[in-house]
PyMOL Python script that loads the backbone (N, CA, C, O; Angstrom):
from pymol import cmd

cmd.read_pdbstr("""\
ATOM      1  N   MET A   1     -31.961   8.705   5.929  1.00  0.00           N
ATOM      2  CA  MET A   1     -30.968   7.900   5.232  1.00  0.00           C
ATOM      3  C   MET A   1     -31.423   6.445   5.280  1.00  0.00           C
ATOM      4  O   MET A   1     -31.898   5.969   6.311  1.00  0.00           O
ATOM      5  N   ALA A   2     -31.275   5.745   4.163  1.00  0.00           N
ATOM      6  CA  ALA A   2     -31.665   4.344   4.066  1.00  0.00           C
ATOM      7  C   ALA A   2     -30.554   3.441   4.595  1.00  0.00           C
ATOM      8  O   ALA A   2     -29.378   3.803   4.573  1.00  0.00           O
ATOM      9  N   THR A   3     -30.943   2.279   5.064  1.00  0.00           N
ATOM     10  CA  THR A   3     -29.997   1.274   5.538  1.00  0.00           C
ATOM     11  C   THR A   3     -30.085   0.070   4.620  1.00  0.00           C
ATOM     12  O   THR A   3     -31.176  -0.345   4.229  1.00  0.00           O
ATOM     13  N   ILE A   4     -28.914  -0.498   4.271  1.00  0.00           N
ATOM     14  CA  ILE A   4     -28.884  -1.687   3.428  1.00  0.00           C
ATOM     15  C   ILE A   4     -27.961  -2.722   4.052  1.00  0.00           C
ATOM     16  O   ILE A   4     -27.080  -2.385   4.843  1.00  0.00           O
ATOM     17  N   ASN A   5     -28.167  -3.962   3.698  1.00  0.00           N
ATOM     18  CA  ASN A   5     -27.269  -5.050   4.084  1.00  0.00           C
ATOM     19  C   ASN A   5     -26.614  -5.573   2.821  1.00  0.00           C
ATOM     20  O   ASN A   5     -27.280  -5.758   1.802  1.00  0.00           O
ATOM     21  N   ILE A   6     -25.310  -5.811   2.881  1.00  0.00           N
ATOM     22  CA  ILE A   6     -24.600  -6.364   1.732  1.00  0.00           C
ATOM     23  C   ILE A   6     -23.717  -7.514   2.192  1.00  0.00           C
ATOM     24  O   ILE A   6     -23.287  -7.559   3.344  1.00  0.00           O
ATOM     25  N   SER A   7     -23.456  -8.426   1.294  1.00  0.00           N
ATOM     26  CA  SER A   7     -22.515  -9.506   1.553  1.00  0.00           C
ATOM     27  C   SER A   7     -21.248  -9.202   0.772  1.00  0.00           C
ATOM     28  O   SER A   7     -21.306  -8.895  -0.419  1.00  0.00           O
ATOM     29  N   LEU A   8     -20.102  -9.287   1.440  1.00  0.00           N
ATOM     30  CA  LEU A   8     -18.815  -8.990   0.820  1.00  0.00           C
ATOM     31  C   LEU A   8     -17.860 -10.153   1.012  1.00  0.00           C
ATOM     32  O   LEU A   8     -17.923 -10.854   2.022  1.00  0.00           O
ATOM     33  N   PRO A   9     -16.978 -10.361   0.047  1.00  0.00           N
ATOM     34  CA  PRO A   9     -15.896 -11.319   0.283  1.00  0.00           C
ATOM     35  C   PRO A   9     -15.050 -10.809   1.459  1.00  0.00           C
ATOM     36  O   PRO A   9     -14.878  -9.603   1.633  1.00  0.00           O
ATOM     37  N   THR A  10     -14.536 -11.729   2.248  1.00  0.00           N
ATOM     38  CA  THR A  10     -13.760 -11.375   3.435  1.00  0.00           C
ATOM     39  C   THR A  10     -12.598 -10.442   3.104  1.00  0.00           C
ATOM     40  O   THR A  10     -12.341  -9.486   3.835  1.00  0.00           O
ATOM     41  N   THR A  11     -11.907 -10.713   2.020  1.00  0.00           N
ATOM     42  CA  THR A  11     -10.758  -9.885   1.635  1.00  0.00           C
ATOM     43  C   THR A  11     -11.176  -8.446   1.353  1.00  0.00           C
ATOM     44  O   THR A  11     -10.509  -7.504   1.782  1.00  0.00           O
ATOM     45  N   LEU A  12     -12.278  -8.282   0.632  1.00  0.00           N
ATOM     46  CA  LEU A  12     -12.753  -6.939   0.306  1.00  0.00           C
ATOM     47  C   LEU A  12     -13.147  -6.179   1.571  1.00  0.00           C
ATOM     48  O   LEU A  12     -12.839  -4.995   1.709  1.00  0.00           O
ATOM     49  N   LYS A  13     -13.822  -6.855   2.485  1.00  0.00           N
ATOM     50  CA  LYS A  13     -14.207  -6.228   3.754  1.00  0.00           C
ATOM     51  C   LYS A  13     -12.965  -5.833   4.544  1.00  0.00           C
ATOM     52  O   LYS A  13     -12.919  -4.748   5.122  1.00  0.00           O
ATOM     53  N   SER A  14     -11.966  -6.697   4.574  1.00  0.00           N
ATOM     54  CA  SER A  14     -10.731  -6.397   5.305  1.00  0.00           C
ATOM     55  C   SER A  14     -10.004  -5.201   4.707  1.00  0.00           C
ATOM     56  O   SER A  14      -9.485  -4.357   5.438  1.00  0.00           O
ATOM     57  N   GLN A  15      -9.964  -5.127   3.373  1.00  0.00           N
ATOM     58  CA  GLN A  15      -9.308  -3.990   2.722  1.00  0.00           C
ATOM     59  C   GLN A  15     -10.018  -2.682   3.070  1.00  0.00           C
ATOM     60  O   GLN A  15      -9.365  -1.670   3.323  1.00  0.00           O
ATOM     61  N   ALA A  16     -11.334  -2.701   3.081  1.00  0.00           N
ATOM     62  CA  ALA A  16     -12.095  -1.503   3.438  1.00  0.00           C
ATOM     63  C   ALA A  16     -11.844  -1.140   4.897  1.00  0.00           C
ATOM     64  O   ALA A  16     -11.652   0.033   5.217  1.00  0.00           O
ATOM     65  N   GLU A  17     -11.843  -2.116   5.771  1.00  0.00           N
ATOM     66  CA  GLU A  17     -11.581  -1.851   7.196  1.00  0.00           C
ATOM     67  C   GLU A  17     -10.176  -1.298   7.402  1.00  0.00           C
ATOM     68  O   GLU A  17      -9.967  -0.447   8.266  1.00  0.00           O
ATOM     69  N   ASN A  18      -9.214  -1.771   6.617  1.00  0.00           N
ATOM     70  CA  ASN A  18      -7.854  -1.231   6.708  1.00  0.00           C
ATOM     71  C   ASN A  18      -7.818   0.240   6.310  1.00  0.00           C
ATOM     72  O   ASN A  18      -7.125   1.039   6.940  1.00  0.00           O
ATOM     73  N   ALA A  19      -8.556   0.595   5.276  1.00  0.00           N
ATOM     74  CA  ALA A  19      -8.623   1.996   4.854  1.00  0.00           C
ATOM     75  C   ALA A  19      -9.227   2.861   5.952  1.00  0.00           C
ATOM     76  O   ALA A  19      -8.772   3.981   6.188  1.00  0.00           O
ATOM     77  N   VAL A  20     -10.234   2.350   6.613  1.00  0.00           N
ATOM     78  CA  VAL A  20     -10.841   3.074   7.744  1.00  0.00           C
ATOM     79  C   VAL A  20      -9.829   3.173   8.882  1.00  0.00           C
ATOM     80  O   VAL A  20      -9.681   4.230   9.496  1.00  0.00           O
ATOM     81  N   GLY A  21      -9.133   2.071   9.162  1.00  0.00           N
ATOM     82  CA  GLY A  21      -8.131   2.052  10.232  1.00  0.00           C
ATOM     83  C   GLY A  21      -6.984   3.024   9.993  1.00  0.00           C
ATOM     84  O   GLY A  21      -6.396   3.535  10.946  1.00  0.00           O
ATOM     85  N   LEU A  22      -6.662   3.283   8.733  1.00  0.00           N
ATOM     86  CA  LEU A  22      -5.612   4.240   8.392  1.00  0.00           C
ATOM     87  C   LEU A  22      -6.086   5.689   8.518  1.00  0.00           C
ATOM     88  O   LEU A  22      -5.301   6.626   8.377  1.00  0.00           O
ATOM     89  N   GLY A  23      -7.381   5.855   8.786  1.00  0.00           N
ATOM     90  CA  GLY A  23      -7.927   7.201   8.920  1.00  0.00           C
ATOM     91  C   GLY A  23      -8.344   7.835   7.611  1.00  0.00           C
ATOM     92  O   GLY A  23      -8.625   9.033   7.562  1.00  0.00           O
ATOM     93  N   LEU A  24      -8.387   7.045   6.548  1.00  0.00           N
ATOM     94  CA  LEU A  24      -8.791   7.579   5.250  1.00  0.00           C
ATOM     95  C   LEU A  24     -10.298   7.837   5.188  1.00  0.00           C
ATOM     96  O   LEU A  24     -10.760   8.660   4.398  1.00  0.00           O
ATOM     97  N   TYR A  25     -11.046   7.143   6.012  1.00  0.00           N
ATOM     98  CA  TYR A  25     -12.506   7.280   6.099  1.00  0.00           C
ATOM     99  C   TYR A  25     -12.888   7.246   7.563  1.00  0.00           C
ATOM    100  O   TYR A  25     -12.206   6.621   8.375  1.00  0.00           O
ATOM    101  N   SER A  26     -13.978   7.916   7.902  1.00  0.00           N
ATOM    102  CA  SER A  26     -14.377   7.984   9.308  1.00  0.00           C
ATOM    103  C   SER A  26     -15.042   6.702   9.792  1.00  0.00           C
ATOM    104  O   SER A  26     -15.068   6.421  10.990  1.00  0.00           O
ATOM    105  N   SER A  27     -15.583   5.923   8.848  1.00  0.00           N
ATOM    106  CA  SER A  27     -16.258   4.677   9.209  1.00  0.00           C
ATOM    107  C   SER A  27     -16.378   3.796   7.971  1.00  0.00           C
ATOM    108  O   SER A  27     -16.103   4.231   6.853  1.00  0.00           O
ATOM    109  N   PHE A  28     -16.790   2.565   8.186  1.00  0.00           N
ATOM    110  CA  PHE A  28     -17.020   1.661   7.071  1.00  0.00           C
ATOM    111  C   PHE A  28     -18.126   2.219   6.171  1.00  0.00           C
ATOM    112  O   PHE A  28     -18.033   2.156   4.945  1.00  0.00           O
ATOM    113  N   SER A  29     -19.166   2.760   6.794  1.00  0.00           N
ATOM    114  CA  SER A  29     -20.262   3.356   6.018  1.00  0.00           C
ATOM    115  C   SER A  29     -19.766   4.521   5.171  1.00  0.00           C
ATOM    116  O   SER A  29     -20.167   4.671   4.016  1.00  0.00           O
ATOM    117  N   ASP A  30     -18.894   5.346   5.745  1.00  0.00           N
ATOM    118  CA  ASP A  30     -18.320   6.470   4.998  1.00  0.00           C
ATOM    119  C   ASP A  30     -17.548   5.944   3.788  1.00  0.00           C
ATOM    120  O   ASP A  30     -17.637   6.505   2.696  1.00  0.00           O
ATOM    121  N   PHE A  31     -16.790   4.865   3.989  1.00  0.00           N
ATOM    122  CA  PHE A  31     -16.046   4.244   2.892  1.00  0.00           C
ATOM    123  C   PHE A  31     -16.999   3.806   1.778  1.00  0.00           C
ATOM    124  O   PHE A  31     -16.757   4.096   0.606  1.00  0.00           O
ATOM    125  N   VAL A  32     -18.066   3.117   2.133  1.00  0.00           N
ATOM    126  CA  VAL A  32     -19.011   2.601   1.137  1.00  0.00           C
ATOM    127  C   VAL A  32     -19.710   3.753   0.417  1.00  0.00           C
ATOM    128  O   VAL A  32     -19.846   3.725  -0.806  1.00  0.00           O
ATOM    129  N   ARG A  33     -20.154   4.768   1.166  1.00  0.00           N
ATOM    130  CA  ARG A  33     -20.808   5.918   0.526  1.00  0.00           C
ATOM    131  C   ARG A  33     -19.865   6.599  -0.467  1.00  0.00           C
ATOM    132  O   ARG A  33     -20.263   6.927  -1.585  1.00  0.00           O
ATOM    133  N   THR A  34     -18.612   6.809  -0.050  1.00  0.00           N
ATOM    134  CA  THR A  34     -17.630   7.452  -0.924  1.00  0.00           C
ATOM    135  C   THR A  34     -17.372   6.610  -2.163  1.00  0.00           C
ATOM    136  O   THR A  34     -17.318   7.133  -3.276  1.00  0.00           O
ATOM    137  N   ALA A  35     -17.213   5.307  -1.971  1.00  0.00           N
ATOM    138  CA  ALA A  35     -16.970   4.414  -3.113  1.00  0.00           C
ATOM    139  C   ALA A  35     -18.142   4.443  -4.087  1.00  0.00           C
ATOM    140  O   ALA A  35     -17.940   4.450  -5.302  1.00  0.00           O
ATOM    141  N   MET A  36     -19.349   4.460  -3.569  1.00  0.00           N
ATOM    142  CA  MET A  36     -20.521   4.495  -4.442  1.00  0.00           C
ATOM    143  C   MET A  36     -20.602   5.814  -5.201  1.00  0.00           C
ATOM    144  O   MET A  36     -20.885   5.821  -6.399  1.00  0.00           O
ATOM    145  N   ARG A  37     -20.355   6.929  -4.516  1.00  0.00           N
ATOM    146  CA  ARG A  37     -20.370   8.235  -5.193  1.00  0.00           C
ATOM    147  C   ARG A  37     -19.341   8.279  -6.321  1.00  0.00           C
ATOM    148  O   ARG A  37     -19.636   8.725  -7.429  1.00  0.00           O
ATOM    149  N   GLU A  38     -18.129   7.808  -6.022  1.00  0.00           N
ATOM    150  CA  GLU A  38     -17.062   7.828  -7.022  1.00  0.00           C
ATOM    151  C   GLU A  38     -17.388   6.915  -8.203  1.00  0.00           C
ATOM    152  O   GLU A  38     -17.126   7.264  -9.354  1.00  0.00           O
ATOM    153  N   HIS A  39     -17.954   5.760  -7.917  1.00  0.00           N
ATOM    154  CA  HIS A  39     -18.308   4.826  -8.981  1.00  0.00           C
ATOM    155  C   HIS A  39     -19.417   5.406  -9.855  1.00  0.00           C
ATOM    156  O   HIS A  39     -19.351   5.304 -11.080  1.00  0.00           O
ATOM    157  N   LEU A  40     -20.428   6.009  -9.248  1.00  0.00           N
ATOM    158  CA  LEU A  40     -21.515   6.608 -10.014  1.00  0.00           C
ATOM    159  C   LEU A  40     -21.009   7.770 -10.868  1.00  0.00           C
ATOM    160  O   LEU A  40     -21.472   7.958 -11.993  1.00  0.00           O
ATOM    161  N   ALA A  41     -20.068   8.546 -10.344  1.00  0.00           N
ATOM    162  CA  ALA A  41     -19.474   9.634 -11.134  1.00  0.00           C
ATOM    163  C   ALA A  41     -18.711   9.065 -12.324  1.00  0.00           C
ATOM    164  O   ALA A  41     -18.794   9.602 -13.428  1.00  0.00           O
ATOM    165  N   ALA A  42     -17.974   7.988 -12.107  1.00  0.00           N
ATOM    166  CA  ALA A  42     -17.225   7.362 -13.202  1.00  0.00           C
ATOM    167  C   ALA A  42     -18.172   6.837 -14.272  1.00  0.00           C
ATOM    168  O   ALA A  42     -17.892   6.969 -15.463  1.00  0.00           O
ATOM    169  N   ILE A  43     -19.276   6.251 -13.865  1.00  0.00           N
ATOM    170  CA  ILE A  43     -20.267   5.757 -14.824  1.00  0.00           C
ATOM    171  C   ILE A  43     -20.785   6.917 -15.668  1.00  0.00           C
ATOM    172  O   ILE A  43     -20.916   6.793 -16.886  1.00  0.00           O
ATOM    173  N   LYS A  44     -21.078   8.046 -15.019  1.00  0.00           N
ATOM    174  CA  LYS A  44     -21.587   9.217 -15.738  1.00  0.00           C
ATOM    175  C   LYS A  44     -20.598   9.651 -16.816  1.00  0.00           C
ATOM    176  O   LYS A  44     -20.990   9.909 -17.954  1.00  0.00           O
ATOM    177  N   TYR A  45     -19.320   9.730 -16.459  1.00  0.00           N
ATOM    178  CA  TYR A  45     -18.317  10.142 -17.437  1.00  0.00           C
ATOM    179  C   TYR A  45     -18.144   9.108 -18.545  1.00  0.00           C
ATOM    180  O   TYR A  45     -17.887   9.469 -19.694  1.00  0.00           O
ATOM    181  N   ASN A  46     -18.281   7.831 -18.212  1.00  0.00           N
ATOM    182  CA  ASN A  46     -18.215   6.790 -19.237  1.00  0.00           C
ATOM    183  C   ASN A  46     -19.382   6.916 -20.210  1.00  0.00           C
ATOM    184  O   ASN A  46     -19.213   6.724 -21.414  1.00  0.00           O
ATOM    185  N   VAL A  47     -20.567   7.238 -19.691  1.00  0.00           N
ATOM    186  CA  VAL A  47     -21.731   7.449 -20.556  1.00  0.00           C
ATOM    187  C   VAL A  47     -21.467   8.621 -21.485  1.00  0.00           C
ATOM    188  O   VAL A  47     -21.763   8.545 -22.678  1.00  0.00           O
ATOM    189  N   TRP A  48     -20.911   9.707 -20.952  1.00  0.00           N
ATOM    190  CA  TRP A  48     -20.588  10.874 -21.785  1.00  0.00           C
ATOM    191  C   TRP A  48     -19.572  10.500 -22.868  1.00  0.00           C
ATOM    192  O   TRP A  48     -19.713  10.906 -24.021  1.00  0.00           O
ATOM    193  N   ALA A  49     -18.554   9.730 -22.498  1.00  0.00           N
ATOM    194  CA  ALA A  49     -17.538   9.330 -23.469  1.00  0.00           C
ATOM    195  C   ALA A  49     -18.162   8.483 -24.575  1.00  0.00           C
ATOM    196  O   ALA A  49     -17.825   8.651 -25.747  1.00  0.00           O
ATOM    197  N   GLU A  50     -19.056   7.587 -24.217  1.00  0.00           N
ATOM    198  CA  GLU A  50     -19.723   6.751 -25.221  1.00  0.00           C
ATOM    199  C   GLU A  50     -20.591   7.596 -26.142  1.00  0.00           C
ATOM    200  O   GLU A  50     -20.661   7.331 -27.342  1.00  0.00           O
ATOM    201  N   GLU A  51     -21.254   8.612 -25.593  1.00  0.00           N
ATOM    202  CA  GLU A  51     -22.055   9.522 -26.414  1.00  0.00           C
ATOM    203  C   GLU A  51     -21.161  10.258 -27.421  1.00  0.00           C
ATOM    204  O   GLU A  51     -21.519  10.401 -28.590  1.00  0.00           O
ATOM    205  N   ALA A  52     -20.000  10.719 -26.956  1.00  0.00           N
ATOM    206  CA  ALA A  52     -19.065  11.430 -27.839  1.00  0.00           C
ATOM    207  C   ALA A  52     -18.558  10.498 -28.936  1.00  0.00           C
ATOM    208  O   ALA A  52     -18.447  10.912 -30.090  1.00  0.00           O
ATOM    209  N   LYS A  53     -18.250   9.249 -28.595  1.00  0.00           N
ATOM    210  CA  LYS A  53     -17.793   8.278 -29.603  1.00  0.00           C
ATOM    211  C   LYS A  53     -18.889   7.994 -30.623  1.00  0.00           C
ATOM    212  O   LYS A  53     -18.623   7.858 -31.817  1.00  0.00           O
ATOM    213  N   LYS A  54     -20.128   7.906 -30.135  1.00  0.00           N
ATOM    214  CA  LYS A  54     -21.258   7.663 -31.028  1.00  0.00           C
ATOM    215  C   LYS A  54     -21.399   8.823 -32.018  1.00  0.00           C
ATOM    216  O   LYS A  54     -21.595   8.603 -33.213  1.00  0.00           O
ATOM    217  N   GLU A  55     -21.300  10.052 -31.518  1.00  0.00           N
ATOM    218  CA  GLU A  55     -21.372  11.222 -32.399  1.00  0.00           C
ATOM    219  C   GLU A  55     -20.280  11.164 -33.474  1.00  0.00           C
ATOM    220  O   GLU A  55     -20.527  11.456 -34.644  1.00  0.00           O
ATOM    221  N   LYS A  56     -19.084  10.787 -33.057  1.00  0.00           N
ATOM    222  CA  LYS A  56     -17.973  10.697 -34.010  1.00  0.00           C
ATOM    223  C   LYS A  56     -18.269   9.652 -35.086  1.00  0.00           C
ATOM    224  O   LYS A  56     -18.080   9.912 -36.275  1.00  0.00           O
ATOM    225  N   ARG A  57     -18.735   8.465 -34.668  1.00  0.00           N
ATOM    226  CA  ARG A  57     -19.054   7.397 -35.623  1.00  0.00           C
ATOM    227  C   ARG A  57     -20.131   7.837 -36.615  1.00  0.00           C
ATOM    228  O   ARG A  57     -20.109   7.443 -37.781  1.00  0.00           O
ATOM    229  N   GLU A  58     -21.071   8.653 -36.144  1.00  0.00           N
ATOM    230  CA  GLU A  58     -22.177   9.103 -36.983  1.00  0.00           C
ATOM    231  C   GLU A  58     -21.814  10.341 -37.805  1.00  0.00           C
ATOM    232  O   GLU A  58     -22.663  10.907 -38.493  1.00  0.00           O
ATOM    233  N   GLY A  59     -20.548  10.755 -37.728  1.00  0.00           N
ATOM    234  CA  GLY A  59     -20.116  11.924 -38.486  1.00  0.00           C
ATOM    235  C   GLY A  59     -20.589  13.237 -37.898  1.00  0.00           C
ATOM    236  O   GLY A  59     -20.609  14.258 -38.585  1.00  0.00           O
ATOM    237  N   LYS A  60     -20.966  13.218 -36.638  1.00  0.00           N
ATOM    238  CA  LYS A  60     -21.461  14.424 -35.973  1.00  0.00           C
ATOM    239  C   LYS A  60     -20.438  14.950 -34.966  1.00  0.00           C
ATOM    240  O   LYS A  60     -20.787  15.691 -34.046  1.00  0.00           O
ATOM    241  N   GLY A  61     -19.182  14.565 -35.146  1.00  0.00           N
ATOM    242  CA  GLY A  61     -18.128  14.982 -34.229  1.00  0.00           C
ATOM    243  C   GLY A  61     -18.023  16.502 -34.151  1.00  0.00           C
ATOM    244  O   GLY A  61     -18.372  17.214 -35.092  1.00  0.00           O
ATOM    245  N   THR A  62     -17.540  16.974 -33.023  1.00  0.00           N
ATOM    246  CA  THR A  62     -17.419  18.406 -32.787  1.00  0.00           C
ATOM    247  C   THR A  62     -15.954  18.749 -32.568  1.00  0.00           C
ATOM    248  O   THR A  62     -15.271  18.115 -31.765  1.00  0.00           O
ATOM    249  N   ILE A  63     -15.478  19.757 -33.288  1.00  0.00           N
ATOM    250  CA  ILE A  63     -14.124  20.257 -33.033  1.00  0.00           C
ATOM    251  C   ILE A  63     -14.238  21.336 -31.978  1.00  0.00           C
ATOM    252  O   ILE A  63     -14.944  22.328 -32.162  1.00  0.00           O
ATOM    253  N   ILE A  64     -13.552  21.143 -30.888  1.00  0.00           N
ATOM    254  CA  ILE A  64     -13.641  22.059 -29.753  1.00  0.00           C
ATOM    255  C   ILE A  64     -12.385  22.917 -29.735  1.00  0.00           C
ATOM    256  O   ILE A  64     -11.269  22.400 -29.681  1.00  0.00           O
ATOM    257  N   LYS A  65     -12.576  24.232 -29.781  1.00  0.00           N
ATOM    258  CA  LYS A  65     -11.455  25.152 -29.910  1.00  0.00           C
ATOM    259  C   LYS A  65     -11.188  25.987 -28.666  1.00  0.00           C
ATOM    260  O   LYS A  65     -10.189  26.703 -28.606  1.00  0.00           O
ATOM    261  N   SER A  66     -12.063  25.906 -27.680  1.00  0.00           N
ATOM    262  CA  SER A  66     -11.862  26.744 -26.494  1.00  0.00           C
ATOM    263  C   SER A  66     -12.465  26.072 -25.268  1.00  0.00           C
ATOM    264  O   SER A  66     -13.236  25.119 -25.383  1.00  0.00           O
ATOM    265  N   ASP A  67     -12.106  26.577 -24.105  1.00  0.00           N
ATOM    266  CA  ASP A  67     -12.688  26.066 -22.862  1.00  0.00           C
ATOM    267  C   ASP A  67     -14.200  26.274 -22.848  1.00  0.00           C
ATOM    268  O   ASP A  67     -14.947  25.420 -22.370  1.00  0.00           O
ATOM    269  N   ALA A  68     -14.641  27.405 -23.371  1.00  0.00           N
ATOM    270  CA  ALA A  68     -16.079  27.693 -23.398  1.00  0.00           C
ATOM    271  C   ALA A  68     -16.818  26.671 -24.267  1.00  0.00           C
ATOM    272  O   ALA A  68     -17.898  26.210 -23.898  1.00  0.00           O
ATOM    273  N   GLU A  69     -16.238  26.317 -25.422  1.00  0.00           N
ATOM    274  CA  GLU A  69     -16.857  25.311 -26.284  1.00  0.00           C
ATOM    275  C   GLU A  69     -16.864  23.948 -25.611  1.00  0.00           C
ATOM    276  O   GLU A  69     -17.821  23.188 -25.756  1.00  0.00           O
ATOM    277  N   LEU A  70     -15.810  23.638 -24.880  1.00  0.00           N
ATOM    278  CA  LEU A  70     -15.747  22.374 -24.143  1.00  0.00           C
ATOM    279  C   LEU A  70     -16.834  22.332 -23.075  1.00  0.00           C
ATOM    280  O   LEU A  70     -17.536  21.330 -22.936  1.00  0.00           O
ATOM    281  N   ASP A  71     -16.972  23.416 -22.325  1.00  0.00           N
ATOM    282  CA  ASP A  71     -18.016  23.486 -21.300  1.00  0.00           C
ATOM    283  C   ASP A  71     -19.403  23.317 -21.923  1.00  0.00           C
ATOM    284  O   ASP A  71     -20.245  22.596 -21.388  1.00  0.00           O
ATOM    285  N   ALA A  72     -19.634  23.982 -23.051  1.00  0.00           N
ATOM    286  CA  ALA A  72     -20.929  23.884 -23.726  1.00  0.00           C
ATOM    287  C   ALA A  72     -21.185  22.460 -24.215  1.00  0.00           C
ATOM    288  O   ALA A  72     -22.309  21.964 -24.129  1.00  0.00           O
ATOM    289  N   TYR A  73     -20.147  21.806 -24.726  1.00  0.00           N
ATOM    290  CA  TYR A  73     -20.287  20.433 -25.202  1.00  0.00           C
ATOM    291  C   TYR A  73     -20.664  19.496 -24.057  1.00  0.00           C
ATOM    292  O   TYR A  73     -21.555  18.659 -24.205  1.00  0.00           O
ATOM    293  N   PHE A  74     -19.987  19.636 -22.914  1.00  0.00           N
ATOM    294  CA  PHE A  74     -20.307  18.776 -21.769  1.00  0.00           C
ATOM    295  C   PHE A  74     -21.692  19.074 -21.210  1.00  0.00           C
ATOM    296  O   PHE A  74     -22.381  18.162 -20.755  1.00  0.00           O
ATOM    297  N   ARG A  75     -22.107  20.337 -21.237  1.00  0.00           N
ATOM    298  CA  ARG A  75     -23.475  20.662 -20.795  1.00  0.00           C
ATOM    299  C   ARG A  75     -24.487  19.951 -21.692  1.00  0.00           C
ATOM    300  O   ARG A  75     -25.478  19.405 -21.208  1.00  0.00           O
ATOM    301  N   LYS A  76     -24.231  19.961 -23.007  1.00  0.00           N
ATOM    302  CA  LYS A  76     -25.124  19.286 -23.957  1.00  0.00           C
ATOM    303  C   LYS A  76     -25.176  17.783 -23.673  1.00  0.00           C
ATOM    304  O   LYS A  76     -26.256  17.193 -23.641  1.00  0.00           O
ATOM    305  N   LEU A  77     -24.010  17.165 -23.468  1.00  0.00           N
ATOM    306  CA  LEU A  77     -23.975  15.731 -23.166  1.00  0.00           C
ATOM    307  C   LEU A  77     -24.701  15.436 -21.860  1.00  0.00           C
ATOM    308  O   LEU A  77     -25.451  14.465 -21.761  1.00  0.00           O
ATOM    309  N   LYS A  78     -24.474  16.279 -20.864  1.00  0.00           N
ATOM    310  CA  LYS A  78     -25.106  16.077 -19.562  1.00  0.00           C
ATOM    311  C   LYS A  78     -26.625  16.122 -19.692  1.00  0.00           C
ATOM    312  O   LYS A  78     -27.322  15.259 -19.160  1.00  0.00           O
ATOM    313  N   LEU A  79     -27.134  17.123 -20.394  1.00  0.00           N
ATOM    314  CA  LEU A  79     -28.585  17.230 -20.570  1.00  0.00           C
ATOM    315  C   LEU A  79     -29.146  16.031 -21.311  1.00  0.00           C
ATOM    316  O   LEU A  79     -30.196  15.504 -20.944  1.00  0.00           O
ATOM    317  N   ARG A  80     -28.452  15.601 -22.351  1.00  0.00           N
ATOM    318  CA  ARG A  80     -28.914  14.457 -23.138  1.00  0.00           C
ATOM    319  C   ARG A  80     -28.914  13.182 -22.304  1.00  0.00           C
ATOM    320  O   ARG A  80     -29.874  12.413 -22.356  1.00  0.00           O
ATOM    321  N   THR A  81     -27.859  12.946 -21.541  1.00  0.00           N
ATOM    322  CA  THR A  81     -27.792  11.707 -20.758  1.00  0.00           C
ATOM    323  C   THR A  81     -28.725  11.753 -19.560  1.00  0.00           C
ATOM    324  O   THR A  81     -29.204  10.710 -19.114  1.00  0.00           O
ATOM    325  N   MET A  82     -28.995  12.951 -19.025  1.00  0.00           N
ATOM    326  CA  MET A  82     -29.937  13.055 -17.907  1.00  0.00           C
ATOM    327  C   MET A  82     -31.338  12.634 -18.357  1.00  0.00           C
ATOM    328  O   MET A  82     -32.098  12.072 -17.568  1.00  0.00           O
ATOM    329  N   LYS A  83     -31.678  12.898 -19.597  1.00  0.00           N
ATOM    330  CA  LYS A  83     -32.981  12.504 -20.129  1.00  0.00           C
ATOM    331  C   LYS A  83     -33.102  10.995 -20.270  1.00  0.00           C
ATOM    332  O   LYS A  83     -34.200  10.441 -20.208  1.00  0.00           O
ATOM    333  N   ASN A  84     -31.950  10.325 -20.462  1.00  0.00           N
ATOM    334  CA  ASN A  84     -31.963   8.890 -20.767  1.00  0.00           C
ATOM    335  C   ASN A  84     -31.569   7.991 -19.598  1.00  0.00           C
ATOM    336  O   ASN A  84     -31.566   6.770 -19.752  1.00  0.00           O
ATOM    337  N   SER A  85     -31.239   8.551 -18.443  1.00  0.00           N
ATOM    338  CA  SER A  85     -30.826   7.686 -17.330  1.00  0.00           C
ATOM    339  C   SER A  85     -31.065   8.383 -15.992  1.00  0.00           C
ATOM    340  O   SER A  85     -31.394   9.567 -15.936  1.00  0.00           O
ATOM    341  N   ASN A  86     -30.894   7.627 -14.938  1.00  0.00           N
ATOM    342  CA  ASN A  86     -31.030   8.158 -13.584  1.00  0.00           C
ATOM    343  C   ASN A  86     -29.688   8.393 -12.912  1.00  0.00           C
ATOM    344  O   ASN A  86     -29.636   8.619 -11.703  1.00  0.00           O
ATOM    345  N   ILE A  87     -28.605   8.343 -13.672  1.00  0.00           N
ATOM    346  CA  ILE A  87     -27.272   8.489 -13.105  1.00  0.00           C
ATOM    347  C   ILE A  87     -26.904   9.948 -13.040  1.00  0.00           C
ATOM    348  O   ILE A  87     -25.811  10.289 -12.590  1.00  0.00           O
TER     349      ILE A  87
END
""", "prot")
cmd.dss("prot")
cmd.show_as("cartoon", "prot")
cmd.util.cbc("prot")
cmd.orient("prot")
């Protein structure tokens, strides 16, 4: 596991320490790792949403009629975005 140093505003550090103190996270490091994972997941979904909007603008929109079609659509977006980014 890699180690990093970061500078944080005092308020942000205190809020994170409070979350740890409440037992929501086992440590400050656990808090930061969880926050980073959640943020990276949100970025991935935002990229997918932008891809879907782009398809719509280009007249390539897809009408999804079932859960299976939805799953297939997200698999397609995932594969396409994996080729274009490291997220």
